[in-house]
N, C-alpha and C positions, 0 to 999 in steps of 0.2 A: 560362162564358157559356152561361145556363140555357140564351154560353160554356158554357152551364151546362145540366145536365139534371135533370129532376125526374120523379117517378114518381107515377102516380095509380092508385088501386085502386077499382074500381067493381063493382057487382053483376053477376055472370055465372054461370049455373048450372054447377056442377062445375068451376069454373076461377077463376084469378086473372088479371086483366088489368093490365099495366103500360104506362103511356103515357109517351112521351118527347117533349115539345114541342121544336120546332126553331127557331122564329123568335126573333130577338135584338133587332133594332132598336137597336143601339148604333152610334154614329158614331165616326169616327177623331179628331174634334176634341174636345179637352178643353174644359171650361167656361171655363178661363183665369182664373178668379177664385173666391176662397173663397165658399162657400155659394150660388153661382149653380148652377142645375141645370135639369133637365127631367124630365118623366114622360110615358110613353106607355102606352096601353092597346090590346090587340088580343086576338083569340080564339085559344085554344090549337089548334095544328096539329102533327101529327107521326105517328110510328108507334106502334102498340100491339102488345105481345107477350103472348100468351096461354099460361098454364101450365095444362095439363089434369091434374087429379088423379084422374080416374075410375078409372084402373088402379092407384091407390094408390102411384104412383111420383112422386118429386119431382125427377127428373133427366132428364126428357124434353126433346127439342128444343122450343124455343118456336115457336109459330105466329105469324108476323109478318104484319101488315096495316096499311094506312093507317088512321089514327084514324077511327072511324065514329060516335062518340058525337054525338048531337044536343043534348046538354046544354049550357046556357050556361056556358062555362068561360073566363072572362077571365083574362088574364095582364097584369101591370104591369111595365114596365121603368123604372128610375129611375137618373139620373146626377146627382151633386152634386160641385161643386168642393171640393177640400181645400186645394190650394195650386198655383198656376201650372199645370204640365202634368199634375197628378195629380188624378184623380177617383175617388170611390167609386162603385161600380155595384151594382145589386141587381135581380134578376129574381124575381118571385113564383112560387110553385109551382103556382098555380091550385088546382083542387079536390083537396084531400088530397095535395098534393105537397110536395117539399122545395124551399124557397127557395134561391137562390144569391146569395152576397154576395162581392164582390171589389174589385179596383182596376184602373184603366186609367191608363197612363202614356204621354203623347204625346211621341214622340221627335223629331218634325220637323213644321214648319209652325206657323201661328198658331192660337191657341185660338179657340173659338167667339165670344168677346166682341169680337175684333178681326178675324175672318176676313172676307174679301171675295172677289170673283171671282178665279179662277185660284189660290186657295190650295190647296196640296198638303199633306196631313197623313198621318202614320204613327204608329200607336199599338200598344202591346202590352197584353195584359190577362190576368188570371187570376182564378179564383173557385172557391168551395167551398160546398157545401150538405149538410146532414145533418138527418134527422128520423126519429123513431120513431113508427110508426102502430100502434095497437092495433085489430085488426079481429076481428069475430065473425060467425059464420054467422047469416044472417037480418037483418043490419044492412048492412054494406058488402060482404060476400062470402058466397057459398055455396061452402064449400070442399069439401064431400063430397056425393055423390048421394043419401045417405040422410038421415034426420032426426037424425043424430048431432050433438051439440053440439061445435063446433070453433072454437077461437080461435087467434090468432097475433099475436105482436108482431114487426112487420117493421121493420128498420132500413134506411133508404134513404140513399145518399150519392152525390155526384157532384163531380167537380172537372175544371177545364178550363183550357187555355192557348190563346191566340189572338193574331192580328194583324189590324189594321184599316188600310185605306188609303183616303183620301178625296180628292175633288177637287171644288171648287166651280165649276160651269159658269156660275154667275151669283152675285150677292150673296145670293140667296134660295134657291138650289138646290144641294144637295150630293149627289154620287154616291159611294157607299161600297161597297168590296169587302172581304170578311172571310173569314178561315179560322180554324176552331177545332178542336182535338183534345179530345174530351170523354170522360171515363172514368166509367162508372156501376157501381153495385153495389147489390144488394138481398139481404137475408138475413133469416132468421127461423126459429123452431121452432114446429111445430104442436102444439097441445094438444087432443086429440080423443078422443071416445068410440069412434071407429072405430080399432080396435087396429092396423090396417095403416098408419094415418097418424100415430098418436099418437107424439109425440117425434121425428118426422121433421124434418129441417132443409131449408130452402130456401136456395140460395146460387147466384146468377148474377152474372156480371160481363160488362160490355159496353163497346164503344168506338164512338164516332161521329166521323166526319170530316165537318165542316160547312163548306160553301162558300156564302157569302151575297153577294147583289148587292142593295143597297138604294138608294132615292132618298128624300131628305128635302126637303120644301118648307117654308120658314119664312114666316109671314105675321103680323107683330106678335109676340104671345106664343104663337100657335098653331103647331103642328107637324103635318104630314101625312106619313105614311110608306108606302112600297110596298117590299116585300122578297120576293125569290126565294131559295129555299134548296135546295141539293142536299145530301142526306144519304146517306152510306154507313155502315150500321149493322151491327155484328157482335156477337152475343151468344154466350156459351158454349153449346156443344153444338148450335149453330144456324148455318145458312148465312147468309152476308152478304146484305143487301138494300140496294137503292138506290132512293130516291124523290126527287121534286122537288116543292116546295110553293111557294105564293104567299100573301101575307098583306098586310092593310092595318092601319094604326095611326093613331090620332089622339092628340094630346097637348098639353101646355102647358109653356112654359119661363118662367123668371123670372130 
């Protein structure tokens, strides 16, 4: 659960920036019926990690900060019923990111199709995503400080396991608590006219502990969501960072 993490690569002089969105907007209630589902849209929020290549090294500590991009970067979360307590889940990768696809299994409580006030629900989930991005200096990345032609094929993957607990305070209002353990990886090899960087490999692994508190309001087929996320993020060669985020989502159910 983008459960799951994705990675975004954008233009930044002499560096690569990796973004890891943290919002999930997944509920503990399964759809309860085959092909029933919902979709929500929200803006990407999370941490960004910067790799600086100006000293011609590819193993420096990452520089971590809250996402500062002002670009319009929407993310879509979708859930669709397979059978009874089992849903397929999907979280898009946003701009140039790795989507994550997985499953959610409700272990306790009524599904969304029959849930009412005081329904208590518990689900577990897991997901995986992988993508290969081809990047080139002057397009998505400026990898070197000189006018050297540099390209890289970057493989980005993520996988996650989590648990969700929900409680309906009324027929139309669901409070949701979640925890996810998310593992990320990105790697690639540089092809550069800069001899100090040519054939050098990038390889970083990371782990996020995500705790989410969400509120879902249902009105007919419309869904409105508010979610608070606490993230502890640890990358290779880099000190752990902790941030708290809030986000809003709107969606549709059928």
